[in-house]
FIMAR-155328 format. One record per atom (N, C-alpha, C): x, y, z; residue in three letters. Coordinates in steps of 0.02 Angstrom, whole numbers, padded with zeros to 5 digits, always signed. Each point is the difference from the previous one (the first is absolute). Layout:
XYZALA;...
# end
This chain:
-03374-03865-03119UNK;+00019+00002+00071UNK;+00063+00043+00009UNK;+00049-00008-00041UNK;+00062+00038+00005UNK;-00012+00075-00009UNK;-00043+00017-00047UNK;-00017+00071-00012UNK;-00033+00029+00062UNK;-00042-00038+00032UNK;-00034+00023+00060UNK;+00049+00013+00056UNK;+00050-00046+00008UNK;+00050+00010+00052UNK;+00043+00061-00013UNK;+00016+00011-00064UNK;+00039+00060-00017UNK;-00037+00064+00017UNK;-00064+00002-00013UNK;-00040+00060+00017UNK;-00003+00010+00075UNK;-00006-00056+00037UNK;-00002+00007+00073UNK;+00066+00025+00027UNK;+00056-00025-00030UNK;+00066+00023+00022UNK;+00011+00074-00014UNK;-00028+00023-00055UNK;+00007+00072-00016UNK;-00041+00044+00046UNK;-00053-00024+00025UNK;-00044+00041+00042UNK;+00021+00000+00073UNK;+00044-00045+00021UNK;+00018-00005+00070UNK;+00037+00063+00027UNK;+00048+00031-00037UNK;+00036+00058+00026UNK;-00042+00063+00003UNK;-00057+00003-00030UNK;-00040+00061-00006UNK;-00019+00030+00068UNK;-00023-00038+00048UNK;-00016+00029+00065UNK;+00060+00031+00034UNK;+00060-00029-00009UNK;+00060+00029+00031UNK;+00017+00067-00030UNK;-00010+00008-00065UNK;+00013+00064-00033UNK;-00049+00053+00023UNK;-00061-00016+00007UNK;-00050+00048+00024UNK;+00015+00022+00071UNK;+00024-00047+00042UNK;+00018+00018+00068UNK;+00058+00049+00002UNK;+00047-00007-00047UNK;+00057+00044-00004UNK;-00022+00072-00015UNK;-00045+00007-00049UNK;-00026+00066-00017UNK;-00040+00031+00058UNK;-00034-00044+00036UNK;-00040+00024+00057UNK;+00047+00029+00054UNK;+00056-00032+00011UNK;+00048+00025+00050UNK;+00028+00068-00021UNK;+00012+00006-00066UNK;+00026+00065-00024UNK;-00051+00055+00011UNK;-00063-00015-00016UNK;-00053+00050+00008UNK;-00008+00018+00073UNK;+00002-00049+00044UNK;-00007+00013+00072UNK;+00059+00042+00025UNK;+00059-00015-00025UNK;+00059+00039+00021UNK;-00006+00073-00022UNK;-00024+00009-00062UNK;-00008+00069-00025UNK;-00053+00037+00041UNK;-00053-00033+00019UNK;-00053+00031+00040UNK;+00026+00020+00068UNK;+00041-00045+00030UNK;+00029+00016+00065UNK;+00047+00060-00006UNK;+00042+00000-00053UNK;+00046+00055-00011UNK;-00037+00066-00010UNK;-00055-00003-00039UNK;-00040+00060-00012UNK;-00032+00025+00064UNK;-00022-00048+00042UNK;-00030+00020+00064UNK;+00051+00034+00045UNK;+00061-00028+00001UNK;+00053+00030+00040UNK;+00018+00069-00025UNK;+00004+00007-00067UNK;+00017+00065-00029UNK;-00055+00051+00016UNK;-00062-00020-00008UNK;-00056+00046+00016UNK;+00000+00019+00073UNK;+00016-00049+00044UNK;+00000+00014+00072UNK;+00054+00051+00018UNK;+00059-00008-00031UNK;+00055+00044+00016UNK;+00005+00060-00047UNK;-00047+00008-00046UNK;+00005+00053-00050UNK;+00003+00069+00032UNK;-00042+00011+00050UNK;-00001+00066+00032UNK;+00064+00014+00038UNK;+00038-00052+00017UNK;+00063+00010+00036UNK;+00060+00004-00048UNK;-00009-00026-00061UNK;+00055-00004-00048UNK;-00003+00056-00052UNK;-00060+00013-00025UNK;-00010+00051-00051UNK;-00025+00064+00033UNK;+00042+00050+00003UNK;-00015+00061+00037UNK;-00005+00059-00049UNK;-00050+00042+00010UNK;-00008+00061-00040UNK;+00005+00060+00047UNK;+00048+00044-00014UNK;+00008+00062+00038UNK;-00039+00054-00038UNK;-00049+00030+00033UNK;-00045+00048-00032UNK;+00037+00065-00018UNK;-00032+00040-00044UNK;+00028+00064-00021UNK;+00007+00047+00060UNK;+00054+00038+00001UNK;+00013+00046+00056UNK;+00025-00034+00062UNK;+00020-00063-00005UNK;+00024-00038+00058UNK;+00068-00030-00017UNK;+00036-00019+00052UNK;+00060-00041-00005UNK;-00005-00055+00052UNK;+00033-00056-00014UNK;-00004-00057+00045UNK;+00065-00013+00037UNK;-00006-00023+00062UNK;+00058-00020+00041UNK;-00003-00076+00010UNK;+00055-00033-00013UNK;+00002-00073+00004UNK;+00018-00023+00071UNK;-00041-00047+00026UNK;+00015-00033+00064UNK;+00008-00074-00013UNK;+00059-00027+00015UNK;+00016-00070-00012UNK;+00000-00037+00066UNK;-00046-00049+00007UNK;-00006-00037+00063UNK;+00059-00046+00014UNK;+00036-00018-00053UNK;+00055-00049+00008UNK;+00068+00032-00006UNK;+00005+00063-00020UNK;+00066+00029-00013UNK;+00001+00074+00017UNK;+00025+00017+00058UNK;+00016+00070+00020UNK;-00060+00046+00009UNK;-00060-00025-00006UNK;-00058+00042+00015UNK;-00010+00055-00052UNK;-00003+00064+00023UNK;-00014+00056-00044UNK;+00060+00020-00042UNK;-00011+00008-00064UNK;+00053+00023-00046UNK;+00000+00077+00002UNK;+00050+00029+00032UNK;+00002+00073+00008UNK;+00036+00035-00057UNK;+00026-00039-00048UNK;+00039+00031-00054UNK;-00039+00005-00066UNK;-00054-00038-00005UNK;-00035-00002-00064UNK;-00075+00008+00011UNK;-00032+00035-00047UNK;-00073+00004+00000UNK;-00026-00019-00069UNK;-00062-00022-00003UNK;-00030-00024-00062UNK;-00045+00053-00030UNK;+00012+00015-00064UNK;-00041+00050-00034UNK;-00070-00027-00014UNK;-00044+00046-00019UNK;-00069-00020-00016UNK;+00001-00048-00060UNK;-00047-00047+00001UNK;-00004-00049-00054UNK;-00001-00071+00026UNK;+00012-00049-00043UNK;-00006-00071+00015UNK;+00068-00029+00023UNK;-00002-00041+00053UNK;+00061-00031+00027UNK;-00014-00072+00021UNK;+00051-00042-00005UNK;-00005-00069+00022UNK;+00050-00012+00057UNK;-00025-00027+00055UNK;+00043-00014+00058UNK;-00013-00071+00024UNK;+00041-00022+00046UNK;-00011-00065+00031UNK;-00057+00004+00051UNK;-00032-00057+00013UNK;-00057+00001+00048UNK;+00020+00024+00069UNK;+00063-00009+00020UNK;+00021+00022+00067UNK;+00022+00074+00002UNK;-00008+00034-00057UNK;+00016+00071-00003UNK;-00065+00041-00005UNK;+00002+00060+00028UNK;-00058+00044+00000UNK;+00022+00070-00024UNK;-00041+00031-00043UNK;+00012+00069-00021UNK;-00052+00045+00033UNK;+00023+00045+00041UNK;-00045+00047+00035UNK;-00002+00066-00039UNK;-00059+00020-00024UNK;-00005+00061-00040UNK;-00001+00063+00044UNK;+00032+00054-00025UNK;+00000+00065+00034UNK;-00022+00053-00050UNK;-00045+00042+00020UNK;-00023+00056-00042UNK;+00054+00053-00001UNK;+00026+00015-00060UNK;+00054+00049-00007UNK;-00024+00068-00024UNK;-00066+00008-00008UNK;-00027+00064-00022UNK;-00002+00049+00059UNK;-00011+00064-00015UNK;-00010+00050+00052UNK;-00068-00013+00032UNK;-00001-00010+00065UNK;-00062-00017+00035UNK;-00017+00056+00050UNK;-00063+00002+00019UNK;-00023+00052+00046UNK;-00032-00032+00062UNK;+00015+00028+00056UNK;-00031-00020+00062UNK;-00023+00060+00039UNK;-00044-00010+00048UNK;-00023+00056+00042UNK;-00002-00023+00073UNK;+00003+00050+00043UNK;+00003-00015+00071UNK;-00035+00057+00038UNK;-00042-00018+00048UNK;-00035+00049+00041UNK;+00026-00005+00072UNK;+00010+00058+00030UNK;+00027+00001+00068UNK;-00021+00064+00035UNK;+00013+00002+00065UNK;-00011+00060+00040UNK;+00068+00025+00023UNK;+00011+00065-00010UNK;+00065+00030+00018UNK;-00011+00064+00039UNK;+00052+00021+00037UNK;-00002+00062+00038UNK;+00044+00052-00034UNK;-00026+00061-00007UNK;+00038+00054-00030UNK;+00044+00034+00053UNK;+00041+00046-00023UNK;+00045+00036+00046UNK;-00039+00039+00054UNK;-00060+00025-00018UNK;-00040+00037+00048UNK;-00048-00045+00040UNK;+00012-00066-00001UNK;-00036-00045+00044UNK;-00069-00021-00024UNK;-00017+00013-00063UNK;-00066-00019-00026UNK;+00003-00069-00031UNK;-00051-00040+00012UNK;-00005-00067-00028UNK;-00033+00004-00069UNK;+00031-00029-00050UNK;-00027+00002-00067UNK;-00002-00071-00028UNK;-00052-00014-00038UNK;-00006-00063-00036UNK;+00028+00011-00070UNK;+00052-00037-00017UNK;+00036+00010-00063UNK;-00007-00062-00044UNK;-00014+00011-00064UNK;+00001-00055-00049UNK;+00057+00013-00049UNK;+00046-00047-00002UNK;+00060+00008-00041UNK;+00000-00051-00056UNK;+00019+00022-00060UNK;+00008-00045-00057UNK;+00075-00003-00017UNK;+00023-00060-00016UNK;+00071-00008-00018UNK;+00006-00046-00060UNK;+00048+00016-00043UNK;+00013-00041-00059UNK;+00070-00031+00006UNK;+00006-00062-00021UNK;+00062-00037+00012UNK;+00007-00055-00053UNK;+00057-00032-00001UNK;+00011-00060-00039UNK;+00062-00035+00028UNK;+00006-00066-00009UNK;+00059-00035+00024UNK;+00059+00013-00046UNK;+00060-00007+00027UNK;+00060+00006-00039UNK;+00008-00063-00044UNK;-00005+00010-00066UNK;-00002-00057-00046UNK;+00063-00042+00004UNK;+00056+00032+00012UNK;+00064-00036+00001UNK;+00012-00038+00065UNK;-00045+00008+00048UNK;+00011-00032+00066UNK;-00062-00038+00023UNK;-00038-00028-00048UNK;-00061-00036+00019UNK;+00015-00061+00042UNK;+00055-00035-00017UNK;+00018-00059+00040UNK;+00015+00018+00072UNK;+00036+00054+00010UNK;+00015+00023+00068UNK;-00064+00021+00035UNK;-00044+00035-00036UNK;-00064+00021+00029UNK;-00040-00060+00023UNK;-00002-00052-00042UNK;-00039-00059+00019UNK;+00031-00037+00060UNK;+00066-00003+00001UNK;+00033-00038+00053UNK;-00003+00037+00067UNK;+00004+00067-00002UNK;+00003+00037+00063UNK;-00068+00025+00024UNK;-00046+00016-00046UNK;-00064+00029+00019UNK;-00060-00042-00022UNK;+00003-00025-00062UNK;-00055-00040-00025UNK;-00054+00041-00034UNK;-00051-00033-00028UNK;-00052+00035-00037UNK;-00040+00050+00041UNK;+00000-00006+00066UNK;-00037+00045+00043UNK;+00041+00061+00023UNK;+00049+00019-00040UNK;+00045+00054+00021UNK;-00035+00067+00009UNK;-00056+00010-00036UNK;-00037+00063+00007UNK;-00029+00005+00071UNK;-00030-00055+00023UNK;-00031-00001+00066UNK;+00051+00001+00056UNK;+00055-00037-00008UNK;+00048-00007+00054UNK;+00049+00058+00006UNK;+00016+00033-00057UNK;+00051+00052+00001UNK;-00027+00068-00022UNK;-00030+00002-00059UNK;-00016+00065-00031UNK;-00054+00038+00038UNK;-00055-00032+00016UNK;-00054+00036+00034UNK;+00021+00026+00069UNK;+00031-00040+00043UNK;+00022+00028+00064UNK;+00050+00057-00007UNK;+00043-00004-00050UNK;+00049+00053-00011UNK;-00034+00064-00023UNK;-00048-00006-00046UNK;-00038+00058-00023UNK;-00037+00033+00058UNK;-00031-00040+00042UNK;-00037+00027+00057UNK;+00046+00036+00049UNK;+00058-00030+00015UNK;+00046+00031+00048UNK;+00027+00066-00027UNK;+00019+00001-00064UNK;+00027+00061-00030UNK;-00053+00055-00002UNK;-00061-00018-00018UNK;-00054+00049-00004UNK;-00013+00032+00068UNK;-00004-00040+00052UNK;-00011+00027+00067UNK;+00058+00045+00021UNK;+00061-00020-00017UNK;+00058+00039+00020UNK;+00001+00068-00035UNK;-00013+00001-00065UNK;+00001+00063-00038UNK;-00056+00046+00023UNK;-00060-00026+00008UNK;-00056+00041+00021UNK;+00011+00029+00070UNK;+00034-00037+00043UNK;+00011+00024+00068UNK;+00045+00061+00003UNK;+00035+00015-00054UNK;+00045+00058-00002UNK;-00030+00060-00037UNK;-00065-00003-00014UNK;-00032+00055-00036UNK;-00067+00017+00032UNK;-00019+00063-00005UNK;-00064+00022+00025UNK;-00055-00023-00047UNK;-00061-00005+00027UNK;-00055-00029-00038UNK;-00019+00043-00060UNK;+00009+00066+00005UNK;-00021+00042-00056UNK;+00042-00012-00063UNK;+00061-00028+00008UNK;+00042-00015-00058UNK;-00029-00057-00041UNK;-00040-00042+00032UNK;-00032-00055-00037UNK;-00055+00024-00046UNK;-00022+00062+00011UNK;-00055+00028-00041UNK;+00025+00055-00046UNK;+00064+00005-00010UNK;+00028+00053-00041UNK;+00046-00030-00053UNK;+00033+00044-00036UNK;+00046-00022-00052UNK;+00061-00037+00030UNK;+00009+00005+00065UNK;+00056-00035+00032UNK;-00009-00076-00001UNK;-00061-00023-00017UNK;-00011-00072-00003UNK;+00048-00034-00050UNK;+00015+00034-00054UNK;+00047-00028-00049UNK;+00069-00012+00032UNK;+00021+00046+00042UNK;+00064-00008+00034UNK;-00003-00059+00049UNK;-00056-00008+00034UNK;-00007-00057+00046UNK;+00004-00066-00038UNK;-00034-00003-00057UNK;+00001-00061-00040UNK;+00071-00016-00024UNK;+00035+00051-00021UNK;+00070-00010-00022UNK;+00043-00024+00059UNK;-00010+00029+00059UNK;+00038-00020+00059UNK;-00013-00074+00017UNK;-00064-00020-00003UNK;-00017-00069+00016UNK;+00030-00049-00050UNK;-00004+00018-00065UNK;+00029-00043-00052UNK;+00075-00008+00010UNK;+00034+00055+00013UNK;+00073-00003+00010UNK;+00019-00041+00061UNK;-00037+00009+00054UNK;+00017-00037+00062UNK;-00010-00075-00008UNK;-00055-00019-00033UNK;-00012-00072-00012UNK;+00055-00028-00045UNK;+00018+00038-00053UNK;+00051-00022-00046UNK;+00067-00010+00035UNK;+00016+00046+00046UNK;+00064-00006+00037UNK;+00001-00062+00043UNK;-00056-00015+00033UNK;-00003-00058+00044UNK;-00001-00066-00038UNK;-00025+00001-00062UNK;-00003-00061-00040UNK;+00065-00013-00037UNK;+00031+00054-00026UNK;+00058-00007-00044UNK;+00057-00038+00035UNK;+00024-00051-00033UNK;+00056-00038+00026UNK;-00019-00051+00053UNK;-00064+00000+00020UNK;-00023-00047+00052UNK;-00049-00051-00029UNK;-00049+00025-00036UNK;-00051-00044-00030UNK;-00001+00011-00076UNK;-00008-00053-00039UNK;-00001+00007-00073UNK;-00068+00024-00025UNK;-00020+00059+00023UNK;-00064+00030-00018UNK;+00013+00072-00022UNK;-00036+00024-00049UNK;+00006+00069-00023UNK;-00065+00037+00013UNK;+00004+00054+00038UNK;-00058+00043+00012UNK;-00002+00055-00052UNK;-00056+00007-00034UNK;-00006+00050-00054UNK;-00019+00068+00029UNK;-00056+00003+00036UNK;-00021+00062+00031UNK;-00054-00015+00052UNK;-00015+00051+00041UNK;-00053-00005+00050UNK;-00044+00062-00006UNK;-00065-00010+00009UNK;-00049+00054-00005UNK;-00045-00001+00061UNK;-00016+00059+00025UNK;-00049+00007+00053UNK;-00068+00008-00034UNK;-00042-00052+00002UNK;-00063+00001-00036UNK;-00054+00037+00039UNK;+00002-00006+00066UNK;-00053+00031+00040UNK;+00024+00013+00071UNK;-00022+00056+00027UNK;+00014+00017+00070UNK;-00066+00021+00032UNK;-00018-00034+00053UNK;-00065+00013+00033UNK;+00011+00024+00071UNK;-00032+00057+00016UNK;+00002+00028+00068UNK;-00071+00006+00027UNK;-00004+00020+00063UNK;-00066+00016+00028UNK;-00028+00060-00038UNK;-00065+00000-00016UNK;-00030+00055-00039UNK;+00015+00069+00027UNK;+00000+00008+00067UNK;+00014+00066+00029UNK;+00071+00022-00014UNK;+00047-00049+00004UNK;+00069+00016-00013UNK;+00010+00018-00074UNK;-00033-00038-00043UNK;+00005+00015-00072UNK;-00027+00070-00015UNK;-00055+00020+00033UNK;-00028+00066-00012UNK;+00048+00055+00024UNK;+00032-00012+00057UNK;+00048+00049+00025UNK;+00059+00008-00048UNK;+00023-00055-00026UNK;+00056+00003-00048UNK;-00021+00037-00063UNK;-00062-00015-00024UNK;-00025+00034-00059UNK;-00005+00075+00012UNK;-00025+00019+00059UNK;-00005+00072+00016UNK;+00069+00033+00003UNK;+00048-00037+00028UNK;+00067+00028+00003UNK;+00030+00010-00069UNK;-00011-00048-00044UNK;+00026+00007-00068UNK;-00034+00058-00036UNK;-00065+00010+00013UNK;-00035+00056-00031UNK;+00028+00066+00024UNK;+00013+00005+00066UNK;+00028+00061+00028UNK;+00070+00014-00028UNK;+00038-00054-00009UNK;+00067+00009-00029UNK;-00004+00027-00071UNK;-00048-00024-00039UNK;-00009+00026-00067UNK;-00023+00073+00001UNK;-00041+00018+00048UNK;-00021+00070+00006UNK;+00059+00044+00017UNK;+00043-00024+00045UNK;+00059+00039+00018UNK;+00046+00009-00060UNK;+00006-00051-00040UNK;+00041+00006-00061UNK;-00030+00052-00047UNK;-00067+00000-00004UNK;-00034+00050-00043UNK;+00011+00070+00027UNK;-00007+00009+00067UNK;+00011+00066+00030UNK;+00072+00023-00011UNK;+00047-00046+00008UNK;+00070+00017-00011UNK;+00011+00024-00072UNK;-00032-00033-00047UNK;+00006+00020-00070UNK;-00029+00070-00011UNK;-00058+00013+00031UNK;-00032+00065-00008UNK;+00044+00055+00029UNK;+00027-00013+00061UNK;+00044+00050+00031UNK;+00062+00013-00042UNK;+00027-00052-00028UNK;+00060+00007-00041UNK;-00017+00041-00064UNK;-00059-00013-00027UNK;-00021+00036-00060UNK;-00010+00075+00016UNK;-00032+00014+00057UNK;-00012+00070+00018UNK;+00066+00036+00016UNK;+00047-00038+00028UNK;+00065+00029+00014UNK;+00034+00022-00064UNK;-00003-00042-00051UNK;+00030+00018-00065UNK;-00038+00058-00032UNK;-00067+00001+00009UNK;-00039+00054-00029UNK;+00017+00067+00034UNK;+00009-00001+00066UNK;+00019+00061+00035UNK;+00069+00025-00022UNK;+00044-00049-00010UNK;+00067+00019-00024UNK;-00004+00030-00070UNK;-00044-00029-00042UNK;-00008+00028-00068UNK;-00026+00071+00003UNK;-00048+00012+00045UNK;-00028+00067+00005UNK;+00051+00050+00026UNK;+00044-00022+00045UNK;+00053+00045+00024UNK;+00046+00019-00057UNK;+00018-00049-00040UNK;+00042+00015-00058UNK;-00035+00047-00049UNK;-00066-00011-00008UNK;-00038+00043-00046UNK;-00002+00071+00027UNK;-00013+00009+00065UNK;-00002+00067+00030UNK;+00067+00036-00005UNK;+00054-00039+00011UNK;+00066+00029-00005UNK;+00013+00024-00072UNK;-00024-00040-00048UNK;+00008+00019-00070UNK;-00038+00064-00016UNK;-00061+00007+00028UNK;-00040+00062-00012UNK;+00035+00060+00030UNK;+00027-00007+00061UNK;+00035+00056+00031UNK;+00061+00020-00041UNK;+00036-00050-00024UNK;+00059+00015-00041UNK;-00021+00036-00064UNK;-00056-00019-00030UNK;-00025+00032-00061UNK;-00017+00074+00013UNK;-00036+00013+00056UNK;-00021+00068+00015UNK;+00061+00043+00017UNK;+00049-00029+00035UNK;+00060+00040+00017UNK;+00041+00017-00061UNK;+00003-00045-00047UNK;+00042+00012-00059UNK;-00034+00042-00053UNK;-00067-00004-00007UNK;-00035+00036-00053UNK;-00038+00061+00026UNK;-00009+00006+00066UNK;-00040+00054+00030UNK;-00071+00000-00026UNK;-00025-00058-00020UNK;-00069-00007-00024UNK;-00038-00043+00049UNK;-00062+00022+00016UNK;-00042-00039+00045UNK;-00018-00066-00035UNK;+00008-00054+00035UNK;-00010-00066-00031UNK;-00072-00011-00020UNK;-00048+00020+00043UNK;-00070-00009-00017UNK;-00020+00041-00061UNK;+00027+00062-00004UNK;-00014+00042-00058UNK;+00028-00031-00063UNK;+00060-00030+00006UNK;+00032-00033-00057UNK;-00042-00059-00024UNK;-00026-00040+00047UNK;-00042-00056-00019UNK;-00065+00023-00030UNK;-00027+00058+00025UNK;-00061+00027-00028UNK;+00010+00023-00072UNK;+00058+00030-00013UNK;+00014+00021-00069UNK;+00006-00060-00046UNK;+00030-00054+00025UNK;+00006-00061-00041UNK;-00068-00027-00017UNK;-00045-00002+00052UNK;-00067-00027-00011UNK;-00038+00043-00048UNK;+00007+00067+00006UNK;-00034+00046-00046UNK;+00023-00010-00071UNK;+00065-00011-00008UNK;+00027-00011-00067UNK;-00028-00063-00032UNK;-00006-00053+00039UNK;-00026-00062-00027UNK;-00073+00008-00019UNK;-00039+00036+00042UNK;-00070+00009-00016UNK;-00009+00046-00061UNK;+00044+00049-00007UNK;-00006+00046-00057UNK;+00012-00035-00066UNK;+00036-00056+00001UNK;+00014-00037-00062UNK;-00061-00037-00026UNK;-00052-00007+00042UNK;-00059-00035-00022UNK;-00036+00039-00054UNK;-00022-00032-00056UNK;-00034+00037-00054UNK;-00067+00028+00020UNK;-00030-00025+00053UNK;-00066+00024+00021UNK;+00004+00052+00055UNK;+00059+00018+00021UNK;+00006+00047+00055UNK;+00003+00072-00025UNK;-00027+00046+00040UNK;+00006+00072-00013UNK;+00038+00031+00057UNK;+00049+00039-00015UNK;+00044+00028+00051UNK;-00025+00070+00016UNK;-00015+00011+00063UNK;-00020+00066+00023UNK;+00046+00019+00057UNK;+00036+00054-00005UNK;+00046+00022+00051UNK;-00035+00053+00042UNK;-00004-00012+00064UNK;-00033+00046+00046UNK;+00050+00020+00053UNK;+00003+00062+00015UNK;+00044+00024+00053UNK;+00064+00027-00028UNK;+00025+00051+00035UNK;+00062+00031-00022UNK;+00057-00011+00047UNK;-00016-00026+00058UNK;+00053-00013+00049UNK;+00044-00057-00025UNK;+00064+00009+00006UNK;+00046-00052-00023UNK;-00006-00065+00039UNK;-00032+00007+00059UNK;-00009-00061+00041UNK;-00061-00040-00022UNK;-00044+00032-00039UNK;-00060-00036-00021UNK;+00017-00047-00056UNK;-00036-00058-00002UNK;+00007-00049-00053UNK;-00054+00011-00052UNK;+00013-00012-00062UNK;-00052+00004-00050UNK;-00057-00048+00015UNK;-00060+00018-00020UNK;-00059-00044+00010UNK;-00024-00020-00069UNK;-00007-00064-00011UNK;-00024-00025-00064UNK;-00072-00020+00008UNK;-00042+00028-00041UNK;-00071-00014+00005UNK;-00025-00031-00065UNK;-00051-00040+00009UNK;-00041-00021-00056UNK;+00033-00047-00048UNK;-00024+00001-00056UNK;+00008-00044-00056UNK;-00068+00001-00036UNK;-00008-00040-00045UNK;-00064-00002-00036UNK;-00051-00038+00042UNK;
# end
């Protein structure tokens, strides 16, 4: 009987011990659930080519002094890291503009840009992730219309397009610099569309301009050729005055001498007048 009571006394605490372990397991499961729920808010990965800006809901909002490099970061659940693409990016914009000569043209412009890496916090606080739509695109459109309005339409179809692109890039850069933390790389005019009749007239004008350039070149060449012939004639006159020898007769004698040197030539002299030139006949 005593042995039986001892065994019963030993078995009585066992359920209490099992309950203790069960509470630990339940606590761990709750903690794991909480961690998994908040994981996406606590464990943050900034992708390659990006930097992150910290926004703290409980303390001062946007951190304008620090940005987070690409890679893994741990933050509090009440903090948020907003990623910004720091690579060179490209955008395009289509618009209708008026040229200096009053023609309406459809222009497609391409622009390359990137945010200022050292001022991402300021960019986020003042403009936000939609800065391209709110600031950059309207500015590009306004500058493009302004520059095109100061040039004739034929310049858009010539080598002057490079100058227009440089003007647009510089003007956008001037308006952005010191005002918005954005860097404009360059701007390109990808396409200019006019009414077909206007395009044909411009093409004809450019063709005529090229013809005029060709005619100018020909006239300049003939001018130099005439000048060369005048110098040549003056030289012949000077030769005849100084030697008292007829120039044509002198050249004939030179030609006869060269022909006489040929091994197959036979020299036959005909005529006794000093004005006559020798005549070379035959060969084998």
